[in-house]
KOLZADO-809676 format. One record per residue (C-alpha): residue in three letters; x, y, z. Coordinates in steps of 0.05 Angstrom, whole numbers. Layout:
N
resn X Y Z
Ala X Y Z
...
This chain:
454
resn X Y Z
Met 0 0 0
Ser 28 68 -20
Ala 42 116 38
Ile 1 173 9
Leu -32 209 67
His -56 280 72
Pro -35 319 134
Ile -108 319 157
Glu -110 243 151
Val -45 238 191
Glu -74 279 248
Ile -138 238 250
Ile -101 171 250
Lys -57 195 307
Val -117 204 353
Leu -150 138 333
Lys -103 99 377
Gly -151 61 421
Glu -195 2 406
Asp -260 40 417
Tyr -300 82 369
Ile -297 158 379
Thr -341 214 353
Leu -323 267 301
Asn -328 321 355
Glu -278 284 398
Ile -231 278 339
Ala -238 353 324
Glu -225 370 397
Gln -161 328 401
Thr -133 346 333
Lys -152 420 336
Leu -180 411 265
Ser -247 442 245
Ile -306 395 243
Asp -309 404 167
Gln -236 383 161
Val -250 322 204
Arg -310 302 161
Arg -268 311 98
Gly -210 270 126
Ile -256 214 149
Glu -286 209 79
Trp -216 203 49
Leu -196 149 99
Lys -262 113 87
Glu -249 111 12
Lys -180 82 26
Lys -213 30 72
Leu -170 52 131
Val -227 66 180
Asp -294 36 201
Val -350 87 204
Lys -416 75 240
Glu -477 116 255
Glu -496 116 329
Val -566 137 350
Ser -575 162 422
Ser -641 179 455
Phe -646 237 503
Ile -703 257 549
Glu -725 328 563
Leu -785 356 600
Asp -842 382 559
Thr -890 438 581
Leu -933 397 629
Gly -872 361 656
Glu -840 427 676
Lys -906 452 704
Gly -912 387 745
Val -843 398 776
Ile -855 471 793
Glu -929 470 813
Gly -938 396 829
Leu -969 338 790
Pro -1045 340 784
Glu -1052 278 828
Arg -1007 311 881
Lys -1051 374 878
Ile -1112 331 895
His -1076 298 953
Asn -1050 365 981
Phe -1119 396 974
Leu -1152 339 1014
Ile -1099 344 1069
Lys -1115 418 1077
Lys -1189 403 1079
Gly -1181 353 1135
Gly -1168 291 1092
Lys -1237 280 1061
Glu -1283 319 1014
Glu -1339 308 964
Ile -1312 292 895
Glu -1352 348 860
Thr -1324 399 910
Val -1253 374 898
Lys -1262 379 823
Met -1290 450 828
Glu -1238 475 878
Ile -1178 445 841
Gly -1198 481 777
Met -1188 424 727
Asn -1233 406 669
Glu -1270 340 667
Lys -1216 304 627
Glu -1157 330 669
Phe -1192 314 735
Ser -1211 244 713
Ala -1139 229 692
Ala -1111 260 756
Met -1159 218 800
Gly -1137 155 762
Phe -1063 168 777
Ala -1078 188 849
Ile -1116 123 862
Lys -1064 81 825
Asn -1006 111 866
Gly -1042 103 933
Leu -1052 177 946
Val -1128 175 953
Lys -1187 128 956
Val -1260 138 937
Thr -1314 122 988
Lys -1389 131 992
Glu -1426 159 1053
Asn -1499 179 1057
Glu -1507 175 981
Lys -1447 222 972
Ile -1384 203 936
Leu -1323 225 977
Val -1249 227 962
Glu -1204 211 1021
Ala -1129 226 1026
Leu -1085 168 1046
Pro -1020 175 1086
Tyr -964 186 1035
Ser -902 226 1056
Arg -851 206 1003
Leu -846 229 931
Leu -879 190 876
Asp -834 152 829
Thr -857 197 772
Glu -840 258 814
Val -770 232 828
Leu -755 220 754
Leu -785 287 733
Asn -742 323 785
Lys -681 286 760
Ile -693 306 688
Phe -709 378 709
Ser -643 385 748
Gln -601 356 691
Lys -640 389 634
Gln -628 327 590
Ile -614 254 605
Glu -592 199 558
Thr -640 140 561
Asn -584 89 568
Gln -564 123 634
Leu -631 104 665
Ser -640 42 708
Ser -690 -11 687
Phe -738 14 740
Glu -731 86 716
Arg -746 63 645
Lys -811 33 668
Ile -830 100 700
Leu -809 135 635
Asp -856 90 596
Glu -913 114 640
Leu -893 187 631
Val -890 179 556
Lys -963 159 556
Arg -981 225 589
Pro -984 279 534
Asn -935 337 538
Tyr -897 311 599
Val -832 288 568
Lys -798 294 500
Ile -752 241 472
Lys -702 265 421
Glu -659 221 378
Ile -590 247 362
Lys -549 213 308
Arg -473 213 315
Ile -419 187 269
Ile -368 145 305
Val -301 123 276
Lys -249 70 290
Ala -183 61 254
Lys -162 -5 222
Lys -93 -37 232
Glu -75 -18 161
Ala -81 56 179
Phe -27 51 232
Lys 19 12 185
Leu 10 65 132
Leu 24 119 184
Glu 91 86 201
Glu 109 83 127
Tyr 91 156 121
Tyr 137 176 178
Lys 194 133 151
Ala 188 166 83
Asn 201 233 116
Phe 159 272 65
Val 163 347 57
Glu 93 375 56
Lys 104 440 19
Leu 149 463 -37
Thr 174 530 -9
Pro 211 587 -44
Glu 272 570 -1
Leu 273 498 -27
Ile 268 522 -99
Ile 321 578 -93
Ser 371 534 -56
Gly 360 474 -102
Met 346 431 -41
Trp 281 408 -73
Arg 323 358 -112
Asn 345 323 -48
Val 279 318 -10
Lys 217 274 -18
Leu 155 315 -32
Arg 91 285 -9
Pro 58 253 -70
Tyr -12 271 -91
Asp -65 217 -96
Ile -88 231 -167
Glu -138 174 -163
Gly -175 205 -104
Thr -245 231 -115
Val -258 306 -117
Pro -322 343 -102
Ala -366 359 -162
Ile -367 433 -180
Tyr -428 465 -212
Pro -407 535 -232
Gly -470 549 -272
Lys -536 568 -240
Lys -606 562 -269
His -634 629 -291
Pro -692 653 -246
Val -738 657 -307
Gln -722 585 -326
Asp -732 565 -254
Phe -801 596 -254
Ile -818 564 -322
Asp -799 495 -294
Gln -843 508 -233
Val -903 527 -277
Arg -891 466 -322
Glu -889 420 -262
Ile -955 447 -235
Phe -990 437 -301
Leu -963 366 -308
Asn -984 351 -236
Phe -1054 375 -254
Gly -1056 324 -311
Phe -1043 371 -369
Glu -1003 353 -431
Glu -952 402 -460
Ile -958 425 -533
Glu -912 466 -576
Gly -920 509 -639
Gln -883 552 -689
Ile -854 620 -670
Val -867 649 -739
Leu -941 648 -759
Ser -988 678 -809
Ser -1032 735 -787
Phe -1090 688 -802
Trp -1073 642 -743
Asn -1044 696 -698
Phe -1104 744 -706
Asp -1159 727 -755
Ala -1176 657 -731
Leu -1185 689 -661
Phe -1235 740 -689
Ile -1187 799 -678
Pro -1208 849 -732
Gln -1157 870 -784
Asp -1161 943 -762
His -1148 926 -689
Pro -1092 969 -657
Ala -1055 905 -634
Arg -1043 888 -708
Glu -1006 952 -723
Met -931 953 -734
Gln -923 992 -669
Asp -945 930 -631
Thr -929 871 -676
Phe -865 847 -711
Tyr -881 834 -784
Leu -831 796 -827
Lys -814 838 -888
Asp -836 811 -956
Met -858 744 -926
Ile -928 715 -935
Asp -960 648 -921
Lys -990 623 -987
Ser -1021 563 -953
Val -1073 607 -919
Arg -1114 612 -984
Lys -1118 536 -988
Asn -1145 528 -917
Pro -1218 505 -919
Ile -1237 548 -858
Val -1216 613 -891
Glu -1284 626 -920
Thr -1317 613 -853
Ile -1271 661 -818
Arg -1283 714 -872
Lys -1358 711 -864
Ile -1353 715 -788
His -1310 777 -792
Glu -1354 811 -844
Asn -1425 794 -820
Gly -1421 741 -766
Gly -1433 682 -813
Asn -1479 631 -780
Thr -1457 647 -709
Gly -1514 695 -694
Ser -1465 752 -688
Arg -1465 814 -733
Gly -1389 808 -743
Trp -1343 868 -749
Gly -1377 897 -811
Tyr -1317 909 -856
Lys -1287 878 -919
Trp -1240 823 -895
Ser -1173 818 -934
Ile -1139 752 -949
Thr -1075 791 -965
Glu -1074 819 -895
Ala -1084 749 -866
Glu -1025 721 -906
Lys -974 768 -874
Met -923 732 -830
Val -910 755 -759
Leu -871 735 -698
Arg -927 707 -655
Thr -953 757 -605
His -984 705 -558
Thr -987 629 -549
Thr -1062 623 -561
Pro -1051 607 -636
Val -1013 545 -614
Thr -1074 522 -574
Leu -1121 540 -631
Gln -1081 501 -683
Tyr -1079 441 -636
Leu -1155 443 -628
Tyr -1166 452 -704
Glu -1119 395 -723
Asn -1139 345 -668
Lys -1211 363 -652
Pro -1209 328 -584
Ser -1275 314 -549
Ser -1238 326 -483
Ala -1168 351 -470
Lys -1123 386 -420
Val -1064 419 -454
Phe -1015 476 -439
Ser -957 512 -471
Ile -900 554 -444
Asp -861 590 -497
Lys -833 655 -524
Val -876 710 -554
Phe -855 776 -586
Arg -885 846 -582
Asn -860 913 -605
Glu -862 943 -535
Asn -829 1004 -507
Leu -769 976 -469
Asp -772 990 -394
Ser -765 954 -327
Arg -830 915 -338
His -832 906 -414
Leu -787 869 -463
Phe -791 855 -538
Glu -786 780 -523
Phe -817 745 -463
His -850 680 -442
Gln -924 666 -438
Tyr -959 606 -408
Glu -1028 582 -428
Gly -1074 524 -414
Ile -1140 500 -441
Val -1191 448 -419
Thr -1243 420 -466
Gly -1299 373 -451
Lys -1373 364 -439
Asn -1405 409 -386
Val -1340 447 -373
Thr -1359 516 -347
Leu -1328 582 -324
Arg -1333 555 -253
His -1285 499 -271
Leu -1237 550 -301
Ile -1238 593 -238
Gly -1226 530 -195
Ile -1166 507 -236
Leu -1133 576 -236
Ser -1146 585 -161
Ser -1110 519 -148
Phe -1056 537 -198
Tyr -1039 604 -165
Lys -1043 573 -96
Glu -988 525 -118
Leu -947 586 -139
Gly -955 615 -69
Phe -1010 668 -80
Lys -1059 667 -23
Lys -1104 725 -42
Val -1131 717 -114
Lys -1190 755 -145
Phe -1226 748 -212
Trp -1267 800 -247
Pro -1301 809 -315
Thr -1264 838 -375
Tyr -1266 835 -451
Phe -1226 793 -502
Pro -1246 786 -575
Tyr -1242 710 -576
Thr -1272 691 -508
Glu -1340 702 -476
Pro -1347 707 -418
Ser -1277 735 -404
Met -1243 749 -338
Glu -1178 774 -308
Ala -1142 746 -247
Val -1103 789 -198
Ala -1065 771 -134
Tyr -1044 812 -74
Val -969 811 -63
Asp -949 829 7
Lys -877 847 -10
Ile -898 903 -58
Gly -963 920 -22
Arg -1009 920 -82
Trp -1051 876 -128
Leu -1012 846 -187
Glu -1043 826 -254
Leu -1036 751 -266
Cys -1073 730 -328
Gly -1131 736 -376
Met -1180 679 -381
Gly -1246 659 -411
Val -1289 610 -450
Phe -1273 605 -525
Arg -1326 633 -571
Pro -1359 579 -613
């Protein structure tokens, strides 16, 4: 075995002389190393199979609230006994209960312990139920153990006698009298190979550091420098961090997936037909102007003219078609619908999915980039992410939508969420959701929502 030891490993092996296991804190105290250095050194030695490492679990007892109260003010059963002594040794049970000031449950339990421990007995005279104090001058076994724990603050269970453990079992059954805490400790013991390696290390007489003096004098040629263990494991380093926006996107995606939704994706570049017209946004709407939308110069989507639903969409825009609506009352232009844009929202992705798949029921969502010709400031960018979900099915109502979004925003940590009516061209009824954010002290807009127009 090669005598490659780090100075930290050397110091640790030096204190692992005995046959018994010792704790990391004891090693740190004897070596004057920090606890982190000790942990690191033990891991190295463990990988080299030079130490045995075990986890030791110790149980400690502390007094809980009622236990401390019992020590300071007296146990409930002791209070009953003391009260009866002051009253001459005997009293009606109802009078005792009223004077002691315990509720029915507390008094019943206290009487049970008092009778069990020989403090009192119950008798009947002239149709009256009486409680009589019995001679009892010493402390109860429970009182002795509670006082012991109180004086020492904390006692390890293995320090208790077998009799004390029986008393402890009784106290554990009484709520809020004692607390038992488990503390896990790592204990270490060196193997024989560790000491052999330490001897080899000392015989090799390694120099730990290459100093300027050794280099200048040339003495480095005549000394043995401690070799590095190039096969030893090193901690993984993760210099990159996830961007906060991506972290939030992942959180939103996880919530949707946990709600049983399926993620869908779509194209970033779309025709105006899918981005606007199919959603009943009129061609003279302000959102379609170049000040708000990025149009791709000299690019058109010729496939729009071949789409069988174009005529239906034209009629709905112009006069409402067969929907019962009056439409927008203008001459719809196929040329305008063919213009290519960077999508301004993710709803066209949902719309195309519904048109192509025509599901009788579905729960789908998308989280992707959208583009708008915004004025750049602290709250607006040209490019940002939008998330959207849709549920289709029989008897699905606005109430379902409010319920899903309430649960969704609760998962995101918003406790106060409100919904109120608004207007969108392609949904009816339409609503907006807002949430109160304590850190900024105001209501924050969350989303638009609604039921798709037929």
